[in-house]
C-alpha positions in Angstrom: 159.3 73.7 114.8 156.6 76.3 115.5 153.2 74.9 114.7 151.7 78.3 114.7 154.0 80.1 112.4 152.9 83.5 111.1 153.4 85.2 107.7 156.7 87.0 107.1 155.3 90.4 108.2 154.3 88.9 111.6 150.6 89.6 111.1 147.8 87.0 111.2 146.9 86.0 107.6 143.6 87.3 106.2 141.7 85.8 103.3 142.7 82.7 101.4 146.2 81.5 102.2 148.8 82.1 99.5 149.6 78.5 99.5 146.1 77.5 98.5 146.0 79.4 95.3 146.4 77.7 91.9 146.3 79.0 88.4 142.8 79.8 87.2 143.0 77.3 84.2 144.4 73.9 84.9 146.4 72.7 82.0 147.7 76.1 81.0 151.5 76.4 80.5 153.2 77.5 83.7 155.0 80.9 83.7 158.5 80.9 82.2 160.0 81.3 85.7 158.4 79.6 88.8 157.4 81.8 91.6 158.8 79.4 94.2 161.6 76.9 93.9 162.6 74.4 96.5 166.0 72.6 96.2 167.1 69.4 98.0 170.9 70.0 98.0 172.5 66.6 97.8 175.9 65.2 97.0 178.4 67.1 99.2 179.7 63.9 100.7 180.2 62.1 97.4 181.8 65.2 96.0 184.4 65.2 98.8 184.9 61.4 98.6 185.6 61.5 94.9 188.4 63.9 95.6 189.8 62.0 98.6 188.8 64.9 101.0 186.9 64.8 104.3 183.1 65.4 104.1 183.5 68.8 105.7 185.2 70.0 102.5 182.2 68.9 100.5 180.0 70.9 102.8 182.2 74.0 102.4 182.1 73.6 98.6 178.3 73.2 99.0 178.1 76.6 100.7 179.7 78.2 97.6 177.1 76.5 95.5 174.4 78.1 97.8 175.9 81.5 97.1 175.9 80.9 93.3 172.3 79.6 93.3 170.9 82.4 95.3 172.5 84.9 92.9 171.2 82.9 89.9 167.6 82.7 91.3 167.5 86.4 92.0 168.8 87.2 88.5 166.2 84.9 87.0 163.3 86.7 88.8 162.4 83.9 91.2 160.4 85.3 94.0 160.9 82.5 96.6 163.7 80.0 97.1 163.7 77.3 99.7 166.9 75.4 100.4 166.9 72.1 102.3 170.1 72.5 104.3 169.8 70.2 107.3 167.0 67.6 107.8 165.6 66.4 111.1 167.2 63.0 110.2 170.7 64.6 109.8 171.0 64.6 113.6 171.7 60.9 113.4 174.9 61.5 111.5 178.3 61.2 113.3 178.7 63.9 115.9 181.8 65.4 114.2 179.9 65.9 111.0 176.9 67.5 112.8 179.4 69.8 114.6 181.0 70.8 111.3 177.6 71.4 109.6 176.3 73.6 112.5 179.6 75.5 112.7 179.5 76.1 108.9 175.9 77.3 109.2 176.8 79.9 111.8 179.8 81.1 109.8 177.7 81.4 106.7 175.0 83.4 108.5 177.5 85.9 109.8 179.6 86.2 106.7 176.7 86.5 104.2 174.1 88.5 106.0 175.6 91.8 104.8 175.6 90.7 101.1 172.0 89.3 101.4 170.7 92.6 102.8 172.6 94.6 100.2 171.1 92.5 97.4 167.6 92.8 98.8 167.3 89.2 99.8 165.2 88.4 102.8 166.2 85.4 104.8 163.9 83.2 106.9 164.9 80.0 108.6 162.2 77.2 109.0 162.6 74.2 111.2 163.5 73.4 114.8 166.1 76.1 115.2 166.1 75.7 119.0 167.9 72.3 118.6 171.1 74.1 117.5 171.7 75.9 120.8 171.6 79.5 121.9 174.6 80.8 119.9 173.1 79.5 116.6 169.6 80.7 117.5 170.9 84.2 118.1 172.8 84.1 114.8 169.7 83.1 112.9 167.6 85.8 114.6 170.2 88.5 113.8 170.4 87.4 110.1 166.6 87.4 109.8 166.4 90.9 111.4 169.2 92.3 109.3 167.5 91.2 106.0 163.9 91.8 106.9 163.6 94.7 104.4 164.5 92.7 101.4 162.0 92.4 98.6 164.0 91.1 95.6 164.0 87.4 96.8 162.6 85.6 99.7 165.2 83.0 100.8 164.0 80.2 103.1 166.6 77.9 104.6 165.2 74.7 106.1 167.3 73.4 109.1 166.4 70.6 111.5 163.4 70.3 109.2 161.2 67.4 108.3 157.9 67.5 106.5 156.3 64.7 108.6 157.2 66.5 111.8 155.9 69.7 110.5 152.5 68.2 109.7 152.4 66.4 113.1 153.2 69.7 114.9 150.4 71.4 113.0 148.0 68.6 113.9 148.9 69.0 117.5 148.1 72.7 117.3 144.7 71.8 115.8 144.0 69.4 118.6 145.0 72.1 121.2 142.7 74.7 119.6 139.8 72.3 119.3 140.2 71.3 123.0 140.4 75.0 124.0 137.2 75.8 122.0 138.9 78.3 119.7 138.6 76.1 116.6 135.6 74.1 115.4 136.9 70.8 114.0 134.1 70.8 111.4 135.4 74.1 110.0 139.0 72.9 109.5 140.0 73.1 105.8 143.3 73.0 103.9 143.8 76.7 104.0 143.4 76.8 107.8 145.7 73.9 108.3 148.3 75.4 105.9 148.4 78.5 108.1 149.7 76.4 111.0 152.7 75.2 109.0 156.1 76.8 109.2 155.6 78.0 105.6 152.5 80.0 106.5 152.1 83.0 104.2 154.4 81.6 101.5 153.2 80.3 98.1 153.5 76.6 97.6 156.6 75.6 95.6 156.0 75.3 91.8 159.3 73.5 91.2 161.3 71.1 93.4 164.8 70.3 92.3 167.0 67.5 93.7 170.7 67.2 92.8 173.1 64.2 92.7 170.9 62.0 90.6 168.8 60.7 93.5 165.0 60.6 92.8 163.2 61.0 96.1 162.0 63.9 98.2 163.4 62.9 101.6 160.7 64.4 103.8 161.0 67.9 102.2 157.9 70.1 102.0 155.5 67.1 101.9 152.3 69.1 102.3 153.4 72.1 100.2 154.7 70.2 97.2 151.5 68.3 96.4 151.3 69.8 93.0 154.9 70.9 92.4 156.8 69.9 89.3 159.9 67.8 90.1 163.2 68.0 88.3 166.1 65.6 89.2 169.5 66.6 88.1 172.6 64.4 87.8 175.0 66.9 89.3 176.5 66.9 92.8 175.5 69.9 94.8 179.0 71.6 95.1 179.1 71.7 91.3 175.7 73.4 90.9 175.7 76.7 89.2 173.5 79.1 87.1 173.6 76.8 84.1 172.0 74.0 86.1 169.3 76.2 87.6 168.5 77.7 84.1 168.1 74.1 82.7 165.7 73.2 85.6 163.6 76.3 85.0 163.5 75.6 81.3 162.3 72.1 82.0 159.6 73.5 84.3 158.4 75.8 81.5 157.8 72.8 79.2 155.5 71.1 81.7 151.7 71.2 81.6 150.2 71.5 85.0 146.9 69.7 85.5 146.2 69.9 89.3 144.5 66.5 89.2 142.1 67.5 86.4 141.5 65.6 83.2 141.9 67.8 80.2 139.8 67.5 77.0 
């Protein structure tokens, strides 16, 4: 994972980082549609097991749910969508399942890149992409390049990603810069640290969704989701569709966001 990731346009950020901005009035109702949604896609294995199928069939069905959800988010006017596709812990799964997952990822990148570009959806992959090997790294780079002009929806896919590892990588970069004399430790603040994360230049997520009924965040966007709203939905990921996303957005719109403040 790159500790010194740059914004999507490849330039150094200037002014306050987008991820440090919060609404001007704590306690005000959030917008009807969140700017940034993160989704922990969970339940592929249980979906397959319930049907007596191998786990890979659940992952393939999950890829179809990815397609539906991207389309639904774009239609809803969501600006940013981050999907947790493969965690750093997933490397500990059986070798055949890891092989199936990485093969499916390459196939998806190659088959969907044209549709993403046509629909104005810009793809960015965050995480330790190098761990997947040269073929997958090339496929990721080609997909990012082919969709770079998209402005309708920013789609982030987190692969070989872990929030703790991301924070540690950023901390190492801070230590290197302090040792090199390019950063004064006393000047380090949240905005500066945030620019060293793989999500540099992106707004923090307003809403985190987890499917399958589980209620934990599993090392996903730990720094970025400090003030996100969480919605846990009792649906296995391969069954996820526009109706479920619409319900999660509606629940978000009912929340009152305080950002740690006490309201009168």
